[in-house]
HTML snippet that shows the backbone in 3Dmol.js (N, CA, C, O; Angstrom):
<script src="https://3Dmol.org/build/3Dmol-min.js"></script>
<div id="view" style="width:600px;height:400px;position:relative"></div>
<script>
const pdb = `
ATOM      1  N   MET A   1      28.604-138.696-100.213  1.00  0.00           N
ATOM      2  CA  MET A   1      29.952-139.133 -99.888  1.00  0.00           C
ATOM      3  C   MET A   1      30.615-138.129 -98.964  1.00  0.00           C
ATOM      4  O   MET A   1      30.448-136.919 -99.117  1.00  0.00           O
ATOM      5  N   ALA A   2      31.365-138.643 -98.008  1.00  0.00           N
ATOM      6  CA  ALA A   2      32.142-137.767 -97.127  1.00  0.00           C
ATOM      7  C   ALA A   2      33.321-137.214 -97.919  1.00  0.00           C
ATOM      8  O   ALA A   2      33.803-137.857 -98.851  1.00  0.00           O
ATOM      9  N   LEU A   3      33.779-136.036 -97.554  1.00  0.00           N
ATOM     10  CA  LEU A   3      34.936-135.438 -98.205  1.00  0.00           C
ATOM     11  C   LEU A   3      36.122-135.568 -97.271  1.00  0.00           C
ATOM     12  O   LEU A   3      36.147-134.960 -96.201  1.00  0.00           O
ATOM     13  N   VAL A   4      37.107-136.360 -97.675  1.00  0.00           N
ATOM     14  CA  VAL A   4      38.337-136.533 -96.903  1.00  0.00           C
ATOM     15  C   VAL A   4      39.346-135.530 -97.428  1.00  0.00           C
ATOM     16  O   VAL A   4      39.651-135.500 -98.620  1.00  0.00           O
ATOM     17  N   ARG A   5      39.860-134.706 -96.519  1.00  0.00           N
ATOM     18  CA  ARG A   5      40.841-133.688 -96.900  1.00  0.00           C
ATOM     19  C   ARG A   5      42.170-134.027 -96.244  1.00  0.00           C
ATOM     20  O   ARG A   5      42.274-134.093 -95.019  1.00  0.00           O
ATOM     21  N   LEU A   6      43.188-134.241 -97.080  1.00  0.00           N
ATOM     22  CA  LEU A   6      44.515-134.590 -96.591  1.00  0.00           C
ATOM     23  C   LEU A   6      45.382-133.345 -96.507  1.00  0.00           C
ATOM     24  O   LEU A   6      45.254-132.424 -97.313  1.00  0.00           O
ATOM     25  N   ARG A   7      46.257-133.334 -95.529  1.00  0.00           N
ATOM     26  CA  ARG A   7      47.164-132.205 -95.331  1.00  0.00           C
ATOM     27  C   ARG A   7      48.608-132.693 -95.319  1.00  0.00           C
ATOM     28  O   ARG A   7      48.870-133.890 -95.195  1.00  0.00           O
ATOM     29  N   GLY A   8      49.531-131.763 -95.448  1.00  0.00           N
ATOM     30  CA  GLY A   8      50.955-132.057 -95.331  1.00  0.00           C
ATOM     31  C   GLY A   8      51.431-133.089 -96.336  1.00  0.00           C
ATOM     32  O   GLY A   8      50.994-133.110 -97.486  1.00  0.00           O
ATOM     33  N   GLN A   9      52.333-133.945 -95.878  1.00  0.00           N
ATOM     34  CA  GLN A   9      52.934-134.941 -96.760  1.00  0.00           C
ATOM     35  C   GLN A   9      51.911-135.927 -97.302  1.00  0.00           C
ATOM     36  O   GLN A   9      52.108-136.479 -98.385  1.00  0.00           O
ATOM     37  N   LEU A  10      50.820-136.162 -96.573  1.00  0.00           N
ATOM     38  CA  LEU A  10      49.793-137.088 -97.048  1.00  0.00           C
ATOM     39  C   LEU A  10      49.155-136.591 -98.345  1.00  0.00           C
ATOM     40  O   LEU A  10      48.872-137.378 -99.249  1.00  0.00           O
ATOM     41  N   LYS A  11      48.932-135.280 -98.426  1.00  0.00           N
ATOM     42  CA  LYS A  11      48.358-134.683 -99.639  1.00  0.00           C
ATOM     43  C   LYS A  11      49.280-134.921-100.828  1.00  0.00           C
ATOM     44  O   LYS A  11      48.821-135.298-101.906  1.00  0.00           O
ATOM     45  N   ALA A  12      50.569-134.705-100.639  1.00  0.00           N
ATOM     46  CA  ALA A  12      51.528-134.904-101.721  1.00  0.00           C
ATOM     47  C   ALA A  12      51.606-136.374-102.133  1.00  0.00           C
ATOM     48  O   ALA A  12      51.690-136.686-103.321  1.00  0.00           O
ATOM     49  N   MET A  13      51.577-137.275-101.151  1.00  0.00           N
ATOM     50  CA  MET A  13      51.654-138.707-101.442  1.00  0.00           C
ATOM     51  C   MET A  13      50.424-139.186-102.215  1.00  0.00           C
ATOM     52  O   MET A  13      50.540-140.013-103.120  1.00  0.00           O
ATOM     53  N   ALA A  14      49.252-138.667-101.857  1.00  0.00           N
ATOM     54  CA  ALA A  14      47.999-139.092-102.492  1.00  0.00           C
ATOM     55  C   ALA A  14      47.787-138.430-103.846  1.00  0.00           C
ATOM     56  O   ALA A  14      46.983-138.908-104.646  1.00  0.00           O
ATOM     57  N   GLY A  15      48.497-137.334-104.115  1.00  0.00           N
ATOM     58  CA  GLY A  15      48.363-136.648-105.388  1.00  0.00           C
ATOM     59  C   GLY A  15      47.235-135.641-105.455  1.00  0.00           C
ATOM     60  O   GLY A  15      47.071-134.958-106.466  1.00  0.00           O
ATOM     61  N   ALA A  16      46.444-135.538-104.376  1.00  0.00           N
ATOM     62  CA  ALA A  16      45.352-134.569-104.321  1.00  0.00           C
ATOM     63  C   ALA A  16      44.995-134.329-102.859  1.00  0.00           C
ATOM     64  O   ALA A  16      45.221-135.186-102.005  1.00  0.00           O
ATOM     65  N   ALA A  17      44.439-133.164-102.585  1.00  0.00           N
ATOM     66  CA  ALA A  17      44.080-132.821-101.209  1.00  0.00           C
ATOM     67  C   ALA A  17      42.720-133.374-100.812  1.00  0.00           C
ATOM     68  O   ALA A  17      42.519-133.734 -99.653  1.00  0.00           O
ATOM     69  N   GLU A  18      41.783-133.449-101.755  1.00  0.00           N
ATOM     70  CA  GLU A  18      40.410-133.825-101.416  1.00  0.00           C
ATOM     71  C   GLU A  18      39.985-135.106-102.125  1.00  0.00           C
ATOM     72  O   GLU A  18      40.244-135.307-103.312  1.00  0.00           O
ATOM     73  N   HIS A  19      39.319-135.967-101.348  1.00  0.00           N
ATOM     74  CA  HIS A  19      38.892-137.262-101.854  1.00  0.00           C
ATOM     75  C   HIS A  19      37.470-137.549-101.371  1.00  0.00           C
ATOM     76  O   HIS A  19      37.278-137.799-100.182  1.00  0.00           O
ATOM     77  N   PRO A  20      36.469-137.522-102.254  1.00  0.00           N
ATOM     78  CA  PRO A  20      35.112-137.901-101.850  1.00  0.00           C
ATOM     79  C   PRO A  20      35.025-139.427-101.744  1.00  0.00           C
ATOM     80  O   PRO A  20      35.249-140.138-102.724  1.00  0.00           O
ATOM     81  N   LEU A  21      34.701-139.919-100.555  1.00  0.00           N
ATOM     82  CA  LEU A  21      34.664-141.360-100.301  1.00  0.00           C
ATOM     83  C   LEU A  21      33.442-141.708 -99.470  1.00  0.00           C
ATOM     84  O   LEU A  21      32.869-140.854 -98.793  1.00  0.00           O
ATOM     85  N   GLN A  22      33.054-142.962 -99.529  1.00  0.00           N
ATOM     86  CA  GLN A  22      31.879-143.397 -98.780  1.00  0.00           C
ATOM     87  C   GLN A  22      32.257-144.528 -97.837  1.00  0.00           C
ATOM     88  O   GLN A  22      32.900-145.500 -98.235  1.00  0.00           O
ATOM     89  N   ALA A  23      31.843-144.384 -96.561  1.00  0.00           N
ATOM     90  CA  ALA A  23      32.043-145.420 -95.542  1.00  0.00           C
ATOM     91  C   ALA A  23      31.225-145.021 -94.320  1.00  0.00           C
ATOM     92  O   ALA A  23      30.765-143.884 -94.215  1.00  0.00           O
ATOM     93  N   GLY A  24      31.046-145.963 -93.397  1.00  0.00           N
ATOM     94  CA  GLY A  24      30.219-145.712 -92.220  1.00  0.00           C
ATOM     95  C   GLY A  24      30.961-145.182 -91.012  1.00  0.00           C
ATOM     96  O   GLY A  24      30.368-144.536 -90.148  1.00  0.00           O
ATOM     97  N   THR A  25      32.282-145.457 -90.942  1.00  0.00           N
ATOM     98  CA  THR A  25      33.087-144.987 -89.812  1.00  0.00           C
ATOM     99  C   THR A  25      34.405-144.427 -90.327  1.00  0.00           C
ATOM    100  O   THR A  25      34.765-144.621 -91.489  1.00  0.00           O
ATOM    101  N   VAL A  26      35.116-143.734 -89.452  1.00  0.00           N
ATOM    102  CA  VAL A  26      36.426-143.192 -89.816  1.00  0.00           C
ATOM    103  C   VAL A  26      37.374-144.321 -90.216  1.00  0.00           C
ATOM    104  O   VAL A  26      38.086-144.199 -91.213  1.00  0.00           O
ATOM    105  N   GLY A  27      37.394-145.417 -89.458  1.00  0.00           N
ATOM    106  CA  GLY A  27      38.285-146.532 -89.776  1.00  0.00           C
ATOM    107  C   GLY A  27      38.006-147.100 -91.158  1.00  0.00           C
ATOM    108  O   GLY A  27      38.934-147.346 -91.928  1.00  0.00           O
ATOM    109  N   GLU A  28      36.728-147.310 -91.479  1.00  0.00           N
ATOM    110  CA  GLU A  28      36.357-147.813 -92.801  1.00  0.00           C
ATOM    111  C   GLU A  28      36.751-146.818 -93.888  1.00  0.00           C
ATOM    112  O   GLU A  28      37.226-147.202 -94.957  1.00  0.00           O
ATOM    113  N   LEU A  29      36.548-145.530 -93.597  1.00  0.00           N
ATOM    114  CA  LEU A  29      36.892-144.484 -94.555  1.00  0.00           C
ATOM    115  C   LEU A  29      38.388-144.485 -94.852  1.00  0.00           C
ATOM    116  O   LEU A  29      38.788-144.320 -96.005  1.00  0.00           O
ATOM    117  N   MET A  30      39.219-144.668 -93.825  1.00  0.00           N
ATOM    118  CA  MET A  30      40.672-144.690 -94.019  1.00  0.00           C
ATOM    119  C   MET A  30      41.091-145.923 -94.824  1.00  0.00           C
ATOM    120  O   MET A  30      42.033-145.849 -95.613  1.00  0.00           O
ATOM    121  N   ARG A  31      40.408-147.050 -94.636  1.00  0.00           N
ATOM    122  CA  ARG A  31      40.715-148.246 -95.433  1.00  0.00           C
ATOM    123  C   ARG A  31      40.353-148.023 -96.906  1.00  0.00           C
ATOM    124  O   ARG A  31      41.090-148.443 -97.797  1.00  0.00           O
ATOM    125  N   VAL A  32      39.226-147.368 -97.157  1.00  0.00           N
ATOM    126  CA  VAL A  32      38.833-147.037 -98.535  1.00  0.00           C
ATOM    127  C   VAL A  32      39.871-146.092 -99.143  1.00  0.00           C
ATOM    128  O   VAL A  32      40.284-146.277-100.288  1.00  0.00           O
ATOM    129  N   LEU A  33      40.287-145.093 -98.391  1.00  0.00           N
ATOM    130  CA  LEU A  33      41.302-144.145 -98.867  1.00  0.00           C
ATOM    131  C   LEU A  33      42.585-144.882 -99.243  1.00  0.00           C
ATOM    132  O   LEU A  33      43.170-144.620-100.293  1.00  0.00           O
ATOM    133  N   GLU A  34      43.021-145.806 -98.383  1.00  0.00           N
ATOM    134  CA  GLU A  34      44.251-146.547 -98.670  1.00  0.00           C
ATOM    135  C   GLU A  34      44.111-147.427 -99.913  1.00  0.00           C
ATOM    136  O   GLU A  34      45.088-147.624-100.636  1.00  0.00           O
ATOM    137  N   ARG A  35      42.924-147.954-100.172  1.00  0.00           N
ATOM    138  CA  ARG A  35      42.710-148.743-101.391  1.00  0.00           C
ATOM    139  C   ARG A  35      42.747-147.847-102.634  1.00  0.00           C
ATOM    140  O   ARG A  35      43.310-148.216-103.664  1.00  0.00           O
ATOM    141  N   GLU A  36      42.128-146.653-102.513  1.00  0.00           N
ATOM    142  CA  GLU A  36      42.066-145.744-103.661  1.00  0.00           C
ATOM    143  C   GLU A  36      43.374-145.001-103.893  1.00  0.00           C
ATOM    144  O   GLU A  36      43.673-144.608-105.021  1.00  0.00           O
ATOM    145  N   CYS A  37      44.155-144.806-102.835  1.00  0.00           N
ATOM    146  CA  CYS A  37      45.441-144.103-102.921  1.00  0.00           C
ATOM    147  C   CYS A  37      46.510-144.976-102.263  1.00  0.00           C
ATOM    148  O   CYS A  37      46.902-144.715-101.126  1.00  0.00           O
ATOM    149  N   PRO A  38      46.978-145.992-102.952  1.00  0.00           N
ATOM    150  CA  PRO A  38      47.924-146.937-102.351  1.00  0.00           C
ATOM    151  C   PRO A  38      49.190-146.286-101.785  1.00  0.00           C
ATOM    152  O   PRO A  38      49.825-146.858-100.898  1.00  0.00           O
ATOM    153  N   ALA A  39      49.565-145.115-102.273  1.00  0.00           N
ATOM    154  CA  ALA A  39      50.781-144.450-101.788  1.00  0.00           C
ATOM    155  C   ALA A  39      50.682-144.072-100.306  1.00  0.00           C
ATOM    156  O   ALA A  39      51.707-143.940 -99.637  1.00  0.00           O
ATOM    157  N   VAL A  40      49.469-143.897 -99.788  1.00  0.00           N
ATOM    158  CA  VAL A  40      49.325-143.552 -98.364  1.00  0.00           C
ATOM    159  C   VAL A  40      49.140-144.795 -97.497  1.00  0.00           C
ATOM    160  O   VAL A  40      49.028-144.689 -96.276  1.00  0.00           O
ATOM    161  N   GLY A  41      49.107-145.967 -98.123  1.00  0.00           N
ATOM    162  CA  GLY A  41      48.943-147.215 -97.376  1.00  0.00           C
ATOM    163  C   GLY A  41      50.020-147.378 -96.322  1.00  0.00           C
ATOM    164  O   GLY A  41      51.210-147.265 -96.617  1.00  0.00           O
ATOM    165  N   GLY A  42      49.603-147.644 -95.096  1.00  0.00           N
ATOM    166  CA  GLY A  42      50.543-147.814 -94.000  1.00  0.00           C
ATOM    167  C   GLY A  42      50.944-146.522 -93.302  1.00  0.00           C
ATOM    168  O   GLY A  42      51.542-146.568 -92.227  1.00  0.00           O
ATOM    169  N   TRP A  43      50.633-145.394 -93.876  1.00  0.00           N
ATOM    170  CA  TRP A  43      50.988-144.105 -93.265  1.00  0.00           C
ATOM    171  C   TRP A  43      49.910-143.625 -92.312  1.00  0.00           C
ATOM    172  O   TRP A  43      50.217-142.918 -91.352  1.00  0.00           O
ATOM    173  N   ILE A  44      48.653-143.988 -92.546  1.00  0.00           N
ATOM    174  CA  ILE A  44      47.550-143.543 -91.695  1.00  0.00           C
ATOM    175  C   ILE A  44      47.154-144.635 -90.719  1.00  0.00           C
ATOM    176  O   ILE A  44      47.023-144.383 -89.521  1.00  0.00           O
ATOM    177  N   LEU A  45      46.961-145.850 -91.224  1.00  0.00           N
ATOM    178  CA  LEU A  45      46.566-146.983 -90.380  1.00  0.00           C
ATOM    179  C   LEU A  45      47.751-147.905 -90.149  1.00  0.00           C
ATOM    180  O   LEU A  45      48.572-148.123 -91.040  1.00  0.00           O
ATOM    181  N   ASP A  46      47.828-148.450 -88.921  1.00  0.00           N
ATOM    182  CA  ASP A  46      48.882-149.421 -88.644  1.00  0.00           C
ATOM    183  C   ASP A  46      48.437-150.815 -89.096  1.00  0.00           C
ATOM    184  O   ASP A  46      47.374-150.965 -89.698  1.00  0.00           O
ATOM    185  N   GLU A  47      49.240-151.815 -88.810  1.00  0.00           N
ATOM    186  CA  GLU A  47      48.953-153.182 -89.271  1.00  0.00           C
ATOM    187  C   GLU A  47      47.702-153.779 -88.638  1.00  0.00           C
ATOM    188  O   GLU A  47      47.171-154.772 -89.135  1.00  0.00           O
ATOM    189  N   ARG A  48      47.224-153.179 -87.537  1.00  0.00           N
ATOM    190  CA  ARG A  48      45.992-153.635 -86.884  1.00  0.00           C
ATOM    191  C   ARG A  48      44.766-152.856 -87.347  1.00  0.00           C
ATOM    192  O   ARG A  48      43.648-153.129 -86.911  1.00  0.00           O
ATOM    193  N   GLY A  49      44.981-151.888 -88.231  1.00  0.00           N
ATOM    194  CA  GLY A  49      43.871-151.072 -88.713  1.00  0.00           C
ATOM    195  C   GLY A  49      43.528-149.911 -87.797  1.00  0.00           C
ATOM    196  O   GLY A  49      42.452-149.324 -87.909  1.00  0.00           O
ATOM    197  N   ARG A  50      44.438-149.577 -86.893  1.00  0.00           N
ATOM    198  CA  ARG A  50      44.239-148.449 -85.968  1.00  0.00           C
ATOM    199  C   ARG A  50      44.950-147.217 -86.531  1.00  0.00           C
ATOM    200  O   ARG A  50      45.971-147.336 -87.209  1.00  0.00           O
ATOM    201  N   ILE A  51      44.405-146.044 -86.245  1.00  0.00           N
ATOM    202  CA  ILE A  51      45.024-144.802 -86.695  1.00  0.00           C
ATOM    203  C   ILE A  51      46.342-144.623 -85.945  1.00  0.00           C
ATOM    204  O   ILE A  51      46.388-144.727 -84.720  1.00  0.00           O
ATOM    205  N   ARG A  52      47.389-144.358 -86.678  1.00  0.00           N
ATOM    206  CA  ARG A  52      48.721-144.192 -86.072  1.00  0.00           C
ATOM    207  C   ARG A  52      48.746-142.984 -85.126  1.00  0.00           C
ATOM    208  O   ARG A  52      48.003-142.018 -85.296  1.00  0.00           O
ATOM    209  N   ARG A  53      49.625-143.077 -84.128  1.00  0.00           N
ATOM    210  CA  ARG A  53      49.717-142.022 -83.107  1.00  0.00           C
ATOM    211  C   ARG A  53      50.032-140.654 -83.698  1.00  0.00           C
ATOM    212  O   ARG A  53      49.566-139.640 -83.180  1.00  0.00           O
ATOM    213  N   HIS A  54      50.802-140.610 -84.758  1.00  0.00           N
ATOM    214  CA  HIS A  54      51.225-139.327 -85.324  1.00  0.00           C
ATOM    215  C   HIS A  54      50.230-138.760 -86.339  1.00  0.00           C
ATOM    216  O   HIS A  54      50.534-137.784 -87.024  1.00  0.00           O
ATOM    217  N   ILE A  55      49.043-139.366 -86.439  1.00  0.00           N
ATOM    218  CA  ILE A  55      48.009-138.885 -87.361  1.00  0.00           C
ATOM    219  C   ILE A  55      46.815-138.380 -86.553  1.00  0.00           C
ATOM    220  O   ILE A  55      46.356-139.050 -85.627  1.00  0.00           O
ATOM    221  N   ASN A  56      46.327-137.220 -86.901  1.00  0.00           N
ATOM    222  CA  ASN A  56      45.126-136.655 -86.277  1.00  0.00           C
ATOM    223  C   ASN A  56      44.002-136.653 -87.301  1.00  0.00           C
ATOM    224  O   ASN A  56      44.188-136.232 -88.442  1.00  0.00           O
ATOM    225  N   VAL A  57      42.828-137.130 -86.880  1.00  0.00           N
ATOM    226  CA  VAL A  57      41.655-137.150 -87.756  1.00  0.00           C
ATOM    227  C   VAL A  57      40.547-136.344 -87.087  1.00  0.00           C
ATOM    228  O   VAL A  57      40.254-136.531 -85.906  1.00  0.00           O
ATOM    229  N   PHE A  58      39.936-135.447 -87.854  1.00  0.00           N
ATOM    230  CA  PHE A  58      38.851-134.613 -87.356  1.00  0.00           C
ATOM    231  C   PHE A  58      37.640-134.775 -88.261  1.00  0.00           C
ATOM    232  O   PHE A  58      37.758-134.688 -89.483  1.00  0.00           O
ATOM    233  N   VAL A  59      36.479-135.010 -87.667  1.00  0.00           N
ATOM    234  CA  VAL A  59      35.224-135.103 -88.397  1.00  0.00           C
ATOM    235  C   VAL A  59      34.425-133.851 -88.084  1.00  0.00           C
ATOM    236  O   VAL A  59      33.984-133.656 -86.951  1.00  0.00           O
ATOM    237  N   ASN A  60      34.236-133.002 -89.089  1.00  0.00           N
ATOM    238  CA  ASN A  60      33.545-131.718 -88.911  1.00  0.00           C
ATOM    239  C   ASN A  60      34.159-130.912 -87.766  1.00  0.00           C
ATOM    240  O   ASN A  60      33.442-130.280 -86.991  1.00  0.00           O
ATOM    241  N   GLY A  61      35.484-130.939 -87.667  1.00  0.00           N
ATOM    242  CA  GLY A  61      36.203-130.150 -86.674  1.00  0.00           C
ATOM    243  C   GLY A  61      36.360-130.802 -85.314  1.00  0.00           C
ATOM    244  O   GLY A  61      37.022-130.239 -84.442  1.00  0.00           O
ATOM    245  N   GLU A  62      35.769-131.977 -85.105  1.00  0.00           N
ATOM    246  CA  GLU A  62      35.864-132.686 -83.826  1.00  0.00           C
ATOM    247  C   GLU A  62      36.808-133.877 -83.975  1.00  0.00           C
ATOM    248  O   GLU A  62      36.788-134.565 -84.996  1.00  0.00           O
ATOM    249  N   ALA A  63      37.634-134.119 -82.957  1.00  0.00           N
ATOM    250  CA  ALA A  63      38.561-135.251 -83.002  1.00  0.00           C
ATOM    251  C   ALA A  63      37.801-136.552 -83.222  1.00  0.00           C
ATOM    252  O   ALA A  63      36.765-136.792 -82.602  1.00  0.00           O
ATOM    253  N   GLY A  64      38.325-137.387 -84.109  1.00  0.00           N
ATOM    254  CA  GLY A  64      37.693-138.662 -84.414  1.00  0.00           C
ATOM    255  C   GLY A  64      38.646-139.823 -84.240  1.00  0.00           C
ATOM    256  O   GLY A  64      39.864-139.655 -84.299  1.00  0.00           O
ATOM    257  N   ARG A  65      38.085-141.009 -84.024  1.00  0.00           N
ATOM    258  CA  ARG A  65      38.845-142.258 -83.931  1.00  0.00           C
ATOM    259  C   ARG A  65      38.250-143.245 -84.929  1.00  0.00           C
ATOM    260  O   ARG A  65      37.339-142.891 -85.677  1.00  0.00           O
ATOM    261  N   GLU A  66      38.744-144.456 -84.948  1.00  0.00           N
ATOM    262  CA  GLU A  66      38.306-145.454 -85.915  1.00  0.00           C
ATOM    263  C   GLU A  66      36.803-145.683 -85.878  1.00  0.00           C
ATOM    264  O   GLU A  66      36.179-145.861 -86.924  1.00  0.00           O
ATOM    265  N   GLU A  67      36.213-145.679 -84.685  1.00  0.00           N
ATOM    266  CA  GLU A  67      34.795-146.008 -84.530  1.00  0.00           C
ATOM    267  C   GLU A  67      33.858-144.811 -84.708  1.00  0.00           C
ATOM    268  O   GLU A  67      32.640-144.975 -84.633  1.00  0.00           O
ATOM    269  N   THR A  68      34.398-143.617 -84.940  1.00  0.00           N
ATOM    270  CA  THR A  68      33.572-142.423 -85.123  1.00  0.00           C
ATOM    271  C   THR A  68      32.718-142.559 -86.383  1.00  0.00           C
ATOM    272  O   THR A  68      33.250-142.811 -87.463  1.00  0.00           O
ATOM    273  N   PRO A  69      31.384-142.391 -86.255  1.00  0.00           N
ATOM    274  CA  PRO A  69      30.512-142.494 -87.437  1.00  0.00           C
ATOM    275  C   PRO A  69      30.789-141.367 -88.434  1.00  0.00           C
ATOM    276  O   PRO A  69      31.160-140.255 -88.055  1.00  0.00           O
ATOM    277  N   VAL A  70      30.603-141.680 -89.702  1.00  0.00           N
ATOM    278  CA  VAL A  70      30.791-140.703 -90.775  1.00  0.00           C
ATOM    279  C   VAL A  70      29.534-140.716 -91.642  1.00  0.00           C
ATOM    280  O   VAL A  70      29.095-141.772 -92.099  1.00  0.00           O
ATOM    281  N   ALA A  71      28.958-139.529 -91.866  1.00  0.00           N
ATOM    282  CA  ALA A  71      27.779-139.383 -92.722  1.00  0.00           C
ATOM    283  C   ALA A  71      28.206-138.842 -94.086  1.00  0.00           C
ATOM    284  O   ALA A  71      29.331-138.376 -94.266  1.00  0.00           O
ATOM    285  N   ALA A  72      27.290-138.918 -95.026  1.00  0.00           N
ATOM    286  CA  ALA A  72      27.585-138.543 -96.413  1.00  0.00           C
ATOM    287  C   ALA A  72      28.026-137.094 -96.571  1.00  0.00           C
ATOM    288  O   ALA A  72      28.808-136.790 -97.472  1.00  0.00           O
ATOM    289  N   ASP A  73      27.546-136.198 -95.722  1.00  0.00           N
ATOM    290  CA  ASP A  73      27.883-134.782 -95.882  1.00  0.00           C
ATOM    291  C   ASP A  73      28.990-134.321 -94.932  1.00  0.00           C
ATOM    292  O   ASP A  73      29.211-133.119 -94.791  1.00  0.00           O
ATOM    293  N   ASP A  74      29.686-135.250 -94.281  1.00  0.00           N
ATOM    294  CA  ASP A  74      30.743-134.891 -93.335  1.00  0.00           C
ATOM    295  C   ASP A  74      32.037-134.498 -94.046  1.00  0.00           C
ATOM    296  O   ASP A  74      32.306-134.915 -95.173  1.00  0.00           O
ATOM    297  N   ARG A  75      32.823-133.686 -93.353  1.00  0.00           N
ATOM    298  CA  ARG A  75      34.158-133.307 -93.792  1.00  0.00           C
ATOM    299  C   ARG A  75      35.141-133.954 -92.826  1.00  0.00           C
ATOM    300  O   ARG A  75      35.049-133.757 -91.614  1.00  0.00           O
ATOM    301  N   VAL A  76      36.084-134.729 -93.364  1.00  0.00           N
ATOM    302  CA  VAL A  76      37.046-135.453 -92.538  1.00  0.00           C
ATOM    303  C   VAL A  76      38.442-134.960 -92.897  1.00  0.00           C
ATOM    304  O   VAL A  76      38.903-135.145 -94.024  1.00  0.00           O
ATOM    305  N   ASP A  77      39.115-134.330 -91.931  1.00  0.00           N
ATOM    306  CA  ASP A  77      40.461-133.824 -92.147  1.00  0.00           C
ATOM    307  C   ASP A  77      41.456-134.793 -91.538  1.00  0.00           C
ATOM    308  O   ASP A  77      41.298-135.227 -90.397  1.00  0.00           O
ATOM    309  N   VAL A  78      42.490-135.130 -92.312  1.00  0.00           N
ATOM    310  CA  VAL A  78      43.539-136.045 -91.864  1.00  0.00           C
ATOM    311  C   VAL A  78      44.848-135.280 -91.902  1.00  0.00           C
ATOM    312  O   VAL A  78      45.303-134.851 -92.963  1.00  0.00           O
ATOM    313  N   LEU A  79      45.457-135.112 -90.715  1.00  0.00           N
ATOM    314  CA  LEU A  79      46.669-134.309 -90.602  1.00  0.00           C
ATOM    315  C   LEU A  79      47.769-135.058 -89.872  1.00  0.00           C
ATOM    316  O   LEU A  79      47.519-135.657 -88.826  1.00  0.00           O
ATOM    317  N   PRO A  80      48.979-135.035 -90.405  1.00  0.00           N
ATOM    318  CA  PRO A  80      50.099-135.553 -89.635  1.00  0.00           C
ATOM    319  C   PRO A  80      50.339-134.619 -88.454  1.00  0.00           C
ATOM    320  O   PRO A  80      50.219-133.401 -88.587  1.00  0.00           O
ATOM    321  N   ALA A  81      50.675-135.183 -87.310  1.00  0.00           N
ATOM    322  CA  ALA A  81      50.960-134.363 -86.124  1.00  0.00           C
ATOM    323  C   ALA A  81      52.191-133.521 -86.385  1.00  0.00           C
ATOM    324  O   ALA A  81      53.131-133.950 -87.055  1.00  0.00           O
ATOM    325  N   ILE A  82      52.167-132.335 -85.853  1.00  0.00           N
ATOM    326  CA  ILE A  82      53.306-131.433 -85.989  1.00  0.00           C
ATOM    327  C   ILE A  82      54.145-131.543 -84.725  1.00  0.00           C
ATOM    328  O   ILE A  82      53.642-131.379 -83.614  1.00  0.00           O
ATOM    329  N   SER A  83      55.411-131.818 -84.907  1.00  0.00           N
ATOM    330  CA  SER A  83      56.292-131.910 -83.740  1.00  0.00           C
ATOM    331  C   SER A  83      57.564-131.155 -84.040  1.00  0.00           C
ATOM    332  O   SER A  83      57.913-130.906 -85.194  1.00  0.00           O
ATOM    333  N   GLY A  84      58.225-130.808 -83.006  1.00  0.00           N
ATOM    334  CA  GLY A  84      59.480-130.094 -83.182  1.00  0.00           C
ATOM    335  C   GLY A  84      60.156-129.867 -81.843  1.00  0.00           C
ATOM    336  O   GLY A  84      59.562-130.070 -80.784  1.00  0.00           O
ATOM    337  N   GLY A  85      61.364-129.456 -81.909  1.00  0.00           N
ATOM    338  CA  GLY A  85      62.135-129.196 -80.684  1.00  0.00           C
ATOM    339  C   GLY A  85      62.376-127.707 -80.544  1.00  0.00           C
ATOM    340  O   GLY A  85      62.151-126.925 -81.468  1.00  0.00           O
ATOM    341  N   GLY A  86      62.818-127.356 -79.421  1.00  0.00           N
ATOM    342  CA  GLY A  86      63.036-125.931 -79.256  1.00  0.00           C
ATOM    343  C   GLY A  86      64.156-125.613 -78.370  1.00  0.00           C
ATOM    344  O   GLY A  86      64.450-124.440 -78.143  1.00  0.00           O
TER     345      GLY A  86
END
`;
const viewer = $3Dmol.createViewer("view");
viewer.addModel(pdb, "pdb");
viewer.setStyle({}, {cartoon: {color: "spectrum"}});
viewer.zoomTo();
viewer.render();
</script>
């Protein structure tokens, strides 16, 4: 199973930082996460099943999108984008 690691507000909403999940792509993995942690539903994926602009997903440290393949031993980090003014 891939290990999905949530950061920021997503971690608090899901109730845990790490979630071992199984799926073939990042998009499928995010749908499984939303089913297992309904509190994050709609925060990561939009109504079309696409990763929202303000969410960054990394697979083993590399930027990932919905179609990025995920293997059983991969680490997937999901982070809300950091923004601010100055």
